[in-house]
VONU-49724 format. One line per 2 residues: number of its first residue (from 1); their letters; for each residue x, y, z of N, C-alpha, C. Coordinates in nm, 4 decimals, decimal comma. Each point is the difference from the previous one (the first is absolute). Layout:
NUM> a> X:Y:Z:X:Y:Z:X:Y:Z  ...
END
This chain:
1> xx> -0,9041:-1,8146:-0,9490:0,1331:0,0580:-0,0216:0,0791:0,0079:0,1313  -0,0684:0,0367:0,1077:0,0664:0,0038:0,1306:0,0526:-0,1380:0,0366
3> xx> -0,0819:-0,1027:-0,0191:0,0407:-0,1349:0,0354:0,1213:-0,0441:-0,0805  0,0031:0,0382:-0,1270:0,1091:-0,0434:-0,0863:0,1305:0,0700:0,0340
5> xx> -0,0073:0,1278:0,0321:0,1218:0,0786:0,0215:0,0455:0,0023:0,1461  -0,0933:0,0169:0,0920:0,0373:0,0193:0,1403:-0,0502:-0,1108:0,0916
7> xx> -0,0875:-0,0853:-0,0532:-0,0512:-0,1093:0,0818:0,1091:-0,0846:0,0638  0,1073:-0,0369:-0,0740:0,1058:-0,0818:0,0605:0,0720:0,0682:0,1160
9> xx> -0,0114:0,1340:0,0087:0,0677:0,0733:0,1080:-0,0979:0,0443:0,1086  -0,1201:-0,0592:0,0015:-0,1017:0,0441:0,0961:0,0489:-0,0098:0,1443
11> xx> 0,0701:-0,1076:0,0332:0,0471:-0,0156:0,1381:0,0982:0,1104:0,0373  0,0908:0,0363:-0,0932:0,0978:0,1053:0,0274:-0,0667:0,1376:0,0083
13> xx> -0,1107:0,0193:-0,0712:-0,0689:0,1285:0,0001:-0,0829:0,0216:0,1256  -0,0358:-0,1043:0,0666:-0,0860:0,0119:0,1183:0,0647:0,0880:0,1059
15> xx> -0,0756:0,0995:0,0449:0,0477:0,0881:0,1057:0,0932:0,1098:-0,0464  0,0305:0,0039:-0,1286:0,0900:0,1035:-0,0526:-0,0819:0,1209:-0,0448
17> xx> 0,0414:0,1194:0,0426:-0,0733:0,1221:-0,0357:0,0501:0,0601:-0,1304  0,1256:-0,0281:-0,0385:0,0589:0,0596:-0,1204:0,0441:-0,1101:-0,0957
19> xx> -0,0133:0,0285:-0,1279:0,0379:-0,0949:-0,1036:0,0757:0,0746:-0,1092  0,1247:-0,0393:-0,0249:0,0795:0,0615:-0,1057:0,0131:-0,1001:-0,1150
21> xx> -0,0392:0,0423:-0,1186:-0,0076:-0,0895:-0,1147:0,1032:0,0404:-0,1052  0,0729:-0,0978:-0,0507:0,0948:0,0218:-0,1101:-0,0515:-0,0815:-0,1189
23> xx> -0,0857:0,0603:-0,0825:-0,0547:-0,0743:-0,1139:0,1054:-0,0116:-0,1108  -0,0371:-0,0703:-0,1071:0,0857:-0,0052:-0,1173:-0,0889:-0,0160:-0,1228
25> xx> 0,0493:0,0458:-0,1136:-0,0726:-0,0141:-0,1243:-0,1395:0,0595:0,0051  -0,0975:-0,0738:-0,0520:-0,1374:0,0509:-0,0093:-0,0657:0,0201:0,1359
27> xx> 0,0580:-0,0566:0,1063:-0,0581:0,0192:0,1338:0,0077:0,1454:0,0458  0,0836:0,0803:-0,0652:0,0027:0,1428:0,0324:-0,1311:0,0681:-0,0384
29> xx> -0,0752:-0,0593:-0,0904:-0,1289:0,0572:-0,0399:-0,1135:-0,0439:0,0920  0,0303:-0,0851:0,0965:-0,1026:-0,0509:0,0898:-0,0050:0,0820:0,1286
31> xx> -0,1143:0,0583:0,0338:-0,0142:0,0701:0,1283:-0,0216:-0,1009:0,1127  0,1072:-0,0429:0,0635:-0,0108:-0,1011:0,1051:-0,0953:0,0444:0,1104
33> xx> -0,0043:0,1295:0,0264:-0,0850:0,0489:0,1081:-0,1483:-0,0284:-0,0260  -0,0374:-0,0258:-0,1263:-0,1396:-0,0257:-0,0339:-0,0336:-0,1489:-0,0027
35> xx> 0,0958:-0,0869:0,0311:-0,0286:-0,1431:0,0042:-0,0967:-0,0309:0,1147  -0,0896:-0,0930:-0,0236:-0,1005:-0,0356:0,0999:0,0452:-0,1201:0,0822
37> xx> 0,0046:0,0206:0,1314:0,0291:-0,1103:0,0913:-0,1301:-0,0733:0,0328  0,0078:-0,0907:0,0934:-0,1209:-0,0684:0,0450:-0,0955:0,1005:0,0628
39> xx> -0,1277:-0,0210:-0,0224:-0,0988:0,0904:0,0568:-0,0171:0,1273:-0,0793  0,0434:0,0010:-0,1268:-0,0145:0,1170:-0,0872:0,0631:0,1249:0,0597
41> xx> 0,1135:-0,0169:0,0643:0,0725:0,1146:0,0546:0,1223:0,0246:-0,0868  0,0212:0,1271:-0,0362:0,1141:0,0347:-0,0834:0,1295:-0,0099:0,0800
43> xx> 0,1057:-0,0366:-0,0683:0,1295:-0,0144:0,0657:0,0421:0,1304:0,0679  -0,0340:0,1147:-0,0605:0,0368:0,1296:0,0575:-0,0713:0,0281:0,1314
45> xx> -0,1068:-0,0730:0,0285:-0,0710:0,0203:0,1253:0,0696:-0,0680:0,1182  0,0882:-0,0939:-0,0289:0,0684:-0,0713:0,1079:0,1503:0,0270:0,0037
47> xx> 0,0549:0,0619:-0,1052:0,1438:0,0255:-0,0053:0,0291:0,1378:-0,0609  0,1007:0,0648:0,0544:0,0570:0,1180:-0,0663:0,0964:-0,0528:-0,1058
49> xx> -0,0227:0,0348:-0,1274:0,0725:-0,0618:-0,1105:0,0969:0,0983:-0,0634  0,1224:-0,0463:-0,0229:0,1015:0,0794:-0,0692:0,0660:-0,0893:-0,1048
51> xx> 0,0675:0,0646:-0,0960:0,0664:-0,0724:-0,1085:0,1460:0,0419:-0,0086  0,0839:-0,0899:-0,0511:0,1410:0,0309:-0,0248:0,0376:-0,0597:-0,1357
53> xx> 0,0894:0,0682:-0,0754:0,0386:-0,0510:-0,1320:0,0733:-0,1333:0,0063  0,0815:-0,0200:0,1036:0,0751:-0,1234:0,0137:0,0494:-0,0111:0,1438
55> xx> 0,0438:-0,1181:0,0399:0,0534:-0,0185:0,1352:0,1305:0,0773:0,0171  0,0775:0,0125:-0,1073:0,1250:0,0765:0,0076:-0,0279:0,1471:0,0295
57> xx> -0,0974:0,0572:-0,0718:-0,0372:0,1401:0,0248:-0,0538:0,0161:0,1412  -0,0822:-0,0935:0,0443:-0,0556:0,0067:0,1353:0,1108:-0,0011:0,1039
59> xx> 0,0985:-0,0857:-0,0176:0,1113:-0,0077:0,0948:0,0765:0,1311:0,0053  0,0293:0,0574:-0,1177:0,0770:0,1242:-0,0030:-0,0800:0,1166:0,0561
61> xx> -0,1295:0,0038:-0,0287:-0,0844:0,1063:0,0545:-0,0079:-0,0092:0,1515  -0,0077:-0,1219:0,0525:-0,0047:-0,0191:0,1450:0,1298:0,0464:0,0653
63> xx> 0,1119:-0,0317:-0,0617:0,1297:0,0443:0,0528:0,0108:0,1511:-0,0031  -0,0422:0,0604:-0,1116:0,0064:0,1453:-0,0123:-0,0903:0,0676:0,1020
65> xx> -0,1207:-0,0552:0,0187:-0,0944:0,0563:0,0960:0,0581:-0,0013:0,1408  0,0622:-0,1093:0,0377:0,0600:-0,0094:0,1328:0,1135:0,1015:0,0158
67> xx> 0,0816:0,0155:-0,1043:0,1112:0,0940:0,0079:-0,0489:0,1439:0,0083  -0,1069:0,0322:-0,0745:-0,0544:0,1356:0,0044:-0,0496:0,0338:0,1395
69> xx> -0,0643:-0,0954:0,0655:-0,0533:0,0265:0,1335:0,1119:0,0141:0,1024  0,1114:-0,0651:-0,0209:0,1143:0,0177:0,0892:0,0584:0,1396:-0,0126
71> xx> 0,0002:0,0536:-0,1219:0,0593:0,1310:-0,0252:-0,0945:0,1154:0,0285  -0,1305:-0,0280:0,0043:-0,0978:0,1073:0,0110:-0,0105:0,0498:0,1436
73> xx> -0,0068:0,1319:0,0129:-0,0157:0,0608:0,1320:-0,1429:-0,0188:0,0492  -0,0138:-0,0263:0,1301:-0,1329:-0,0191:0,0577:-0,0816:0,1282:-0,0058
75> xx> 0,0662:0,1156:-0,0121:-0,0700:0,1277:-0,0037:-0,0205:0,0506:-0,1420  0,0255:-0,0839:-0,0990:-0,0154:0,0391:-0,1393:-0,1438:0,0460:-0,0253
77> xx> -0,0222:0,1287:-0,0375:-0,1360:0,0512:-0,0138:-0,0615:-0,0256:-0,1369  0,0804:-0,0457:-0,0941:-0,0490:-0,0089:-0,1367:-0,0764:-0,1305:-0,0200
79> xx> -0,1326:0,0082:-0,0019:-0,0825:-0,1194:-0,0093:-0,0630:-0,0141:-0,1383  -0,0885:0,0906:-0,0402:-0,0791:-0,0160:-0,1211:0,0211:0,1148:-0,0979
81> xx> 0,0304:-0,0353:-0,1252:-0,0008:0,0951:-0,1111:-0,1066:-0,0474:-0,0976  -0,1007:0,0844:-0,0244:-0,1104:-0,0389:-0,0878:-0,0223:0,1066:-0,1063
83> xx> -0,0271:-0,0438:-0,1212:-0,0306:0,0906:-0,1105:-0,1224:-0,0514:-0,0727  -0,0896:0,0939:-0,0368:-0,1269:-0,0415:-0,0598:-0,0470:0,1014:-0,1034
85> xx> -0,0757:-0,0497:-0,0980:-0,0678:0,0834:-0,0985:0,0889:0,1140:-0,0502  0,1166:-0,0320:-0,0592:0,0914:0,1055:-0,0439:-0,0555:0,0810:-0,1163
87> xx> 0,0546:0,1164:-0,0177:-0,0345:0,0843:-0,1153:0,0815:-0,0488:-0,1188  -0,0676:-0,0543:-0,0997:0,0682:-0,0683:-0,1089:0,0291:0,0935:-0,1166
89> xx> 0,1158:-0,0197:-0,0608:0,0424:0,0815:-0,1149:0,0590:-0,0900:-0,1073  -0,0618:-0,1140:-0,0231:0,0588:-0,0980:-0,0903:-0,0563:0,0036:-0,1410
91> xx> -0,0876:0,0946:-0,0300:-0,0606:0,0051:-0,1314:-0,1483:0,0261:0,0156  -0,0768:-0,0081:-0,1077:-0,1426:0,0271:0,0075:-0,0730:-0,0786:-0,1070
93> xx> -0,1281:-0,0283:0,0268:-0,0849:-0,0691:-0,0957:-0,1397:0,0582:0,0109  -0,0733:0,0012:-0,1112:-0,1358:0,0533:-0,0004:-0,0929:-0,0944:0,0742
95> xx> -0,0934:0,0587:0,0768:-0,0926:-0,0803:0,0789:-0,1352:0,0700:0,0012  -0,1072:-0,0767:-0,0278:-0,1345:0,0551:0,0023:-0,0600:-0,0181:0,1378
97> xx> -0,0620:0,1038:0,0536:-0,0551:-0,0081:0,1353:-0,1435:-0,0510:0,0031  -0,0553:-0,0404:-0,1166:-0,1358:-0,0532:-0,0043:-0,1048:0,1026:-0,0349
99> xx> 0,0333:0,1274:0,0076:-0,0930:0,1084:-0,0343:0,0364:0,0656:-0,1314  0,0806:-0,0686:-0,0782:0,0398:0,0562:-0,1281:0,1201:0,0909:0,0084
101> xx> 0,0524:0,0187:0,1198:0,1163:0,0855:0,0184:0,1276:-0,0854:-0,0045  0,1018:0,0543:-0,0617:0,1271:-0,0704:-0,0101:0,1046:0,0721:0,0832
103> xx> 0,0728:-0,0753:0,0788:0,1066:0,0574:0,0802:0,1264:-0,0817:-0,0190  0,1128:0,0595:0,0348:0,1274:-0,0681:-0,0101:0,0371:-0,0549:0,1372
105> xx> 0,0330:-0,1276:0,0052:0,0368:-0,0627:0,1264:0,1409:-0,0564:-0,0139  0,0720:-0,0127:0,1110:0,1349:-0,0573:-0,0074:-0,0032:-0,1401:-0,0602
107> xx> 0,1066:-0,0339:-0,0718:0,0104:-0,1329:-0,0600:0,1468:-0,0405:-0,0029  0,0223:-0,1308:0,0029:0,1359:-0,0529:-0,0085:-0,0047:-0,1277:-0,0820
109> xx> 0,0808:-0,0042:-0,1053:0,0003:-0,1143:-0,0921:-0,1394:-0,0331:-0,0492  -0,0771:0,1045:-0,0272:-0,1337:-0,0173:-0,0552:-0,1083:-0,0291:0,1010
111> xx> 0,0350:-0,0175:0,1278:-0,0993:-0,0294:0,1028:-0,0459:0,1291:0,0675  -0,1326:0,0206:0,0047:-0,0550:0,1168:0,0685:0,0150:-0,0185:0,1503
113> xx> 0,0406:0,1055:0,0666:0,0288:-0,0069:0,1434:-0,0895:0,0981:0,0743  -0,1014:-0,0515:0,0654:-0,0923:0,0847:0,0748:0,0588:0,0364:0,1364
115> xx> -0,0567:0,1051:0,0595:0,0389:0,0363:0,1357:-0,0397:-0,1113:0,0961  0,0632:-0,0019:0,1176:-0,0198:-0,1072:0,0972:-0,0435:0,0579:0,1349
117> xx> -0,1235:0,0516:0,0072:-0,0455:0,0615:0,1266:-0,0007:-0,0973:0,1169  -0,0288:-0,1281:-0,0255:-0,0011:-0,0967:0,1098:0,1395:-0,0207:0,0568
119> xx> 0,1017:0,0203:-0,0846:0,1372:-0,0142:0,0479:0,0315:0,1056:0,1051  -0,0559:0,1189:-0,0154:0,0225:0,1054:0,1007:-0,0662:-0,0375:0,1329
121> xx> -0,1161:-0,0601:-0,0084:-0,0654:-0,0457:0,1234:0,0828:-0,1107:0,0651  0,0588:-0,0824:-0,0840:0,0879:-0,1072:0,0488:0,1169:0,0592:0,0785
123> xx> 0,0603:0,1055:-0,0547:0,1124:0,0653:0,0666:-0,0429:0,0674:0,1299  -0,1173:0,0621:-0,0012:-0,0498:0,0658:0,1208:-0,0199:-0,1012:0,1120
125> xx> -0,0500:-0,1183:-0,0347:-0,0193:-0,1048:0,1007:0,1336:-0,0463:0,0557  0,1018:-0,0123:-0,0862:0,1324:-0,0401:0,0466:0,0605:0,1056:0,0921
127> xx> -0,0206:0,1265:-0,0341:0,0558:0,1063:0,0829:-0,0653:0,0028:0,1371  -0,1301:-0,0265:0,0044:-0,0668:-0,0075:0,1302:0,0530:-0,1186:0,0805
129> xx> 0,0297:-0,1093:-0,0681:0,0477:-0,1196:0,0676:0,1388:0,0200:0,0593  0,0915:0,0606:-0,0768:0,1386:0,0140:0,0448:0,0270:0,1331:0,0693
131> xx> -0,0851:0,0992:-0,0229:0,0190:0,1300:0,0637:0,0961:0,0887:-0,0771  -0,0143:0,1290:0,0166:0,0816:0,0965:-0,0753:0,1483:-0,0094:0,0328
133> xx> 0,0334:-0,0381:0,1223:0,1406:-0,0025:0,0404:0,0751:-0,1183:-0,0596  -0,0710:-0,1041:-0,0404:0,0655:-0,1191:-0,0517:-0,0296:-0,0246:-0,1478
135> xx> -0,0580:0,0969:-0,0679:-0,0346:-0,0223:-0,1400:0,0188:0,1271:-0,0814  0,0330:-0,0191:-0,1256:0,0015:0,1080:-0,0980:-0,0857:-0,0460:-0,1171
137> xx> -0,1027:0,0795:-0,0311:-0,0979:-0,0372:-0,1019:-0,0074:0,1113:-0,1037  0,0100:-0,0369:-0,1276:-0,0017:0,0978:-0,1080:-0,0989:-0,0435:-0,1070
139> xx> -0,0688:0,0976:-0,0601:-0,0922:-0,0288:-0,1093:0,0086:0,1134:-0,1016  -0,0647:-0,0210:-0,1156:0,0015:0,1025:-0,1038:0,1409:0,0319:-0,0469
141> xx> 0,0274:0,1288:-0,0195:0,1307:0,0432:-0,0494:0,1119:-0,0296:0,0981  -0,0347:-0,0148:0,1298:0,1027:-0,0250:0,1018:0,0492:-0,1453:0,0001
143> xx> -0,0737:-0,0881:-0,0649:0,0410:-0,1412:-0,0068:0,1003:-0,0169:-0,1136  0,1161:0,0613:0,0163:0,0986:0,0089:-0,1076:0,0933:-0,1208:-0,0022
145> xx> 0,0407:-0,0380:-0,1211:0,0959:-0,1085:-0,0158:0,1328:0,0353:0,0665  0,0453:0,1234:-0,0168:0,1276:0,0397:0,0590:-0,0048:-0,0069:0,1526
147> xx> -0,1135:0,0345:0,0581:-0,0142:-0,0073:0,1462:0,0052:-0,1448:0,0466  -0,0675:-0,0885:-0,0723:0,0019:-0,1415:0,0383:0,1421:-0,0535:-0,0055
149> xx> 0,0732:0,0321:-0,1053:0,1360:-0,0511:-0,0139:0,0921:0,0516:0,1102  -0,0192:0,1230:0,0425:0,0895:0,0583:0,0998:-0,0357:-0,0398:0,1429
151> xx> -0,1264:-0,0350:0,0251:-0,0443:-0,0235:0,1371:-0,0332:-0,1453:0,0329  -0,0286:-0,0823:-0,1009:-0,0515:-0,1344:0,0262:0,0941:-0,0847:0,0848
153> xx> 0,1309:0,0209:-0,0133:0,0967:-0,0798:0,0737:-0,0021:0,0223:0,1499  -0,0728:0,1017:0,0481:-0,0052:0,0301:0,1431:-0,1135:-0,0716:0,0723
155> xx> -0,0930:-0,0566:-0,0743:-0,1242:-0,0451:0,0610:-0,0107:-0,1513:0,0084  -0,0743:-0,0458:0,1003:-0,0203:-0,1431:0,0221:-0,1178:-0,0539:-0,0797
157> xx> -0,0964:0,0886:-0,0346:-0,1172:-0,0408:-0,0778:-0,0175:0,0970:-0,1165  -0,0136:-0,0525:-0,1201:-0,0240:0,0807:-0,1197:-0,1346:-0,0405:-0,0578
159> xx> -0,0812:0,0990:-0,0340:-0,1342:-0,0288:-0,0526:-0,0257:0,0904:-0,1197  -0,0192:-0,0606:-0,1176:-0,0260:0,0748:-0,1229:-0,1383:-0,0358:-0,0510
161> xx> -0,0906:0,0966:-0,0017:-0,1356:-0,0194:-0,0507:-0,0141:0,0839:-0,1258  0,0273:-0,0599:-0,1132:0,0042:0,0738:-0,1250:-0,0283:-0,0962:-0,1153
163> xx> 0,0348:0,0397:-0,1210:-0,0169:-0,0871:-0,1162:0,1249:-0,0862:-0,0181  -0,0201:-0,1279:-0,0308:0,1102:-0,0903:-0,0293:-0,0078:-0,0464:-0,1441
165> xx> 0,1137:-0,0074:-0,0664:0,0062:-0,0399:-0,1402:0,0951:-0,1189:-0,0138  -0,0504:-0,1112:-0,0524:0,0823:-0,1185:-0,0201:0,0546:-0,0033:-0,1421
167> xx> 0,1296:-0,0235:-0,0128:0,0636:-0,0230:-0,1293:0,0474:-0,1444:-0,0014  -0,0815:-0,0890:-0,0547:0,0321:-0,1422:0,0032:0,1140:-0,0343:-0,0940
169> xx> 0,0197:0,0821:-0,1032:0,1081:-0,0240:-0,0945:0,1341:0,0374:0,0604  0,0037:0,1148:0,0682:0,1214:0,0472:0,0671:-0,0361:0,0327:0,1445
171> xx> -0,0022:-0,1007:0,0880:-0,0452:0,0220:0,1380:0,0751:0,1106:0,0728  0,1246:0,0265:-0,0382:0,0770:0,1058:0,0646:-0,0638:0,1366:-0,0184
173> xx> -0,0873:0,0122:-0,1013:-0,0655:0,1278:-0,0274:-0,1433:0,0031:0,0520  -0,0405:-0,1003:0,0753:-0,1257:0,0100:0,0733:0,0132:0,1153:0,0992
175> xx> -0,1111:0,0649:0,0330:0,0142:0,1238:0,0773:-0,1241:0,0304:0,0831  0,0196:0,0863:0,0984:-0,1096:0,0676:0,0688:0,0163:0,1484:-0,0299
177> xx> -0,1120:0,0694:-0,0120:0,0030:0,1396:-0,0439:-0,0113:0,0948:0,1190  0,0869:0,0997:0,0012:0,0002:0,1037:0,1023:0,0004:0,1350:-0,0686
179> xx> -0,0024:0,1061:0,0788:0,0013:0,1340:-0,0583:0,1405:0,0358:-0,0484  0,0050:0,0697:-0,1135:0,1289:0,0452:-0,0534:0,0162:0,1504:0,0184
181> xx> -0,0832:0,0608:0,0818:0,0006:0,1454:0,0153:0,1130:0,0441:0,0925  0,1230:-0,0123:-0,0504:0,1161:0,0403:0,0798:0,1101:0,0531:-0,0916
183> xx> -0,0378:0,0946:-0,0840:0,0944:0,0705:-0,0883:0,0700:-0,0939:-0,0977  -0,0706:-0,1042:-0,0426:0,0543:-0,0863:-0,1033:0,1082:-0,0951:0,0448
185> xx> 0,0216:-0,0179:0,1305:0,1043:-0,0916:0,0473:-0,0354:-0,1456:-0,0290  -0,1303:-0,0325:0,0046:-0,0461:-0,1360:-0,0243:-0,1197:0,0047:-0,0938
187> xx> -0,0325:-0,1160:-0,0593:-0,1128:-0,0053:-0,0927:-0,1284:-0,0501:0,0648  0,0038:-0,0347:0,1308:-0,1196:-0,0482:0,0675:-0,0276:-0,1471:-0,0216
189> xx> 0,0887:-0,0684:-0,0712:-0,0159:-0,1439:-0,0262:0,1085:-0,0736:0,0781  -0,0360:-0,0567:0,1155:0,0952:-0,0713:0,0839:0,0065:-0,1446:-0,0480
191> xx> 0,1052:-0,0329:-0,0729:0,0116:-0,1308:-0,0636:0,0715:-0,1001:0,0901  -0,0223:-0,1278:-0,0286:0,0625:-0,1066:0,0785:0,1514:0,0122:-0,0022
193> xx> 0,0573:0,0378:-0,1128:0,1457:0,0128:-0,0104:0,0513:0,1091:0,0942  -0,0814:0,1041:0,0248:0,0394:0,1065:0,0925:-0,0128:-0,0466:0,1444
195> xx> -0,1036:-0,0777:0,0290:-0,0177:-0,0527:0,1358:0,1189:-0,0867:0,0384  0,0537:-0,0746:-0,0976:0,1145:-0,0872:0,0267:0,1213:0,0772:0,0496
197> xx> 0,0108:0,1262:-0,0401:0,1167:0,0808:0,0365:-0,0174:0,0719:0,1333  -0,1170:-0,0106:0,0621:-0,0260:0,0703:0,1245:0,0442:-0,0834:0,1193
199> xx> 0,0511:0,0662:0,1018:0,0434:-0,0670:0,1225:-0,1162:-0,0002:0,0991  -0,0962:-0,0894:-0,0218:-0,1195:-0,0052:0,0841:0,0261:-0,0837:0,1249
201> xx> -0,0543:0,0455:0,1108:0,0152:-0,0707:0,1269:-0,1346:-0,0358:0,0604  -0,1052:0,0064:-0,0800:-0,1362:-0,0203:0,0497:-0,0251:-0,1458:0,0373
203> xx> -0,0803:-0,0195:0,1048:-0,0471:-0,1328:0,0367:-0,1207:-0,0396:-0,0850  -0,0747:0,1003:-0,0473:-0,1228:-0,0258:-0,0749:-0,0161:0,1048:-0,1095
205> xx> -0,0292:-0,0471:-0,1221:-0,0313:0,0892:-0,1121:-0,1361:-0,0409:-0,0533  -0,0941:0,0941:-0,0012:-0,1346:-0,0255:-0,0501:-0,0153:0,0695:-0,1347
207> xx> -0,0254:-0,0772:-0,1051:-0,0247:0,0547:-0,1335:-0,1498:-0,0105:-0,0250  -0,0712:0,1043:0,0363:-0,1460:0,0023:-0,0140:-0,0333:0,0564:-0,1372
209> xx> 0,0236:-0,0819:-0,1021:-0,0168:0,0447:-0,1382:-0,0285:-0,1190:-0,0896  -0,0618:0,0258:-0,1132:-0,0303:-0,1067:-0,0954:0,1286:-0,0628:-0,0538
211> xx> -0,0064:-0,1275:-0,0307:0,1033:-0,0751:-0,0705:0,1307:-0,0176:0,0780  0,0054:0,0413:0,1266:0,1254:-0,0100:0,0749:0,0279:-0,1422:0,0477
213> xx> -0,0996:-0,0880:-0,0018:0,0225:-0,1392:0,0399:0,0191:-0,0908:-0,1207  -0,0050:0,0585:-0,1196:0,0123:-0,0799:-0,1211:0,1437:0,0034:-0,0520
215> xx> 0,0272:-0,0841:-0,0991:0,1323:-0,0013:-0,0608:0,0250:-0,1291:-0,0750  0,1200:-0,0138:-0,0494:0,0411:-0,1208:-0,0719:0,0415:-0,1061:0,1017
217> xx> -0,0547:-0,1208:-0,0128:0,0305:-0,1088:0,0932:0,1235:-0,0738:-0,0488  0,1031:-0,0024:0,0847:0,1257:-0,0659:-0,0340:0,0280:-0,1117:0,1000
219> xx> 0,0376:-0,1170:-0,0500:0,0272:-0,1141:0,0878:0,1096:0,0342:0,1007  -0,0279:-0,0215:0,1270:0,0984:0,0248:0,1052:0,0109:0,1443:0,0433
221> xx> -0,0664:0,0925:-0,0706:0,0089:0,1427:0,0340:-0,1347:0,0597:0,0346  -0,1089:-0,0693:-0,0338:-0,1318:0,0525:0,0301:-0,0476:0,0976:-0,1054
223> xx> -0,0857:0,0947:0,0406:-0,0566:0,0991:-0,0905:0,0969:0,1168:-0,0123  0,0543:0,0194:-0,1191:0,0956:0,1086:-0,0219:-0,0786:0,1243:-0,0407
225> xx> -0,0217:0,0866:0,0951:-0,0730:0,1241:-0,0203:0,0475:0,1013:0,1019  -0,0860:0,0914:0,0363:0,0406:0,1056:0,0931:0,0364:-0,0546:0,1366
227> xx> -0,0764:-0,0955:0,0512:0,0310:-0,0514:0,1338:0,1335:-0,0739:-0,0007  0,0289:-0,0757:-0,1041:0,1259:-0,0745:-0,0102:0,1181:0,0957:-0,0039
229> xx> -0,0097:0,1038:-0,0817:0,1110:0,0943:-0,0111:0,0180:0,0818:0,1273  -0,1080:0,0210:0,0743:0,0123:0,0730:0,1263:0,0820:-0,0784:0,1010
231> xx> 0,0087:-0,1331:-0,0163:0,0784:-0,0827:0,0911:0,1480:-0,0004:-0,0353  0,0340:0,0334:-0,1241:0,1373:-0,0174:-0,0454:0,1035:0,0804:0,0782
233> xx> -0,0283:0,1263:0,0396:0,1016:0,0702:0,0787:0,0368:-0,0758:0,1266  -0,1006:-0,0600:0,0666:0,0275:-0,0765:0,1208:0,0837:-0,1239:-0,0328
235> xx> -0,0288:-0,0619:-0,1146:0,0740:-0,1199:-0,0364:0,1445:0,0361:-0,0336  0,0200:0,1140:-0,0629:0,1346:0,0383:-0,0395:0,0859:0,0357:0,1210
237> xx> -0,0597:0,0641:0,1006:0,0777:0,0448:0,1164:0,0247:-0,1133:0,0994  -0,0827:-0,1036:-0,0070:0,0087:-0,1051:0,1024:0,1336:-0,0736:-0,0096
END
């Protein structure tokens, strides 16, 4: 597969540390990073790999990125906003714990949603990496949707470690789940259509959640899901 897809570009790839791929059609389902080069070495071992929906989007994102850095103050303290393992209030479903006991666990659209203790460890590691002065980290009830909407536009890096829900029929309603414990202002379901309305200035958004890389594949647009819709505000402002 490597020979068929990237073999003709082997000379151009030599000595390059980064590789940006713009797939189309069914190639979006192919993990290029897992392709085997000569010597049974994975492509990800020799290149840092990134993807873009199209060359047009890549061009506009590059222009926007350059403009943001021109406008950004060198003393800007807002680096990382991270939210993990939110307190969910989206419904409930019966769940057996294996000892014959039944408990109610959060659920959304019929899917049982377990707690995410590893996500909290993930956030703790990020906070140690960036330090308290350059990061704001929230979990449980504090990982509120309203807080994310009001603060996300200030930060250069956004990291959400929570549950992700894909709506392949209506991609605009794909979502990541946050806490709604803020006097009923939000429902805790941060949908793609809401992300589109946010004025985000982040250089990097990490969606550490299930189904966030999936979506409907559209010719010339790539995978239409949460990651695609997260790019739209940048495309609209460019």
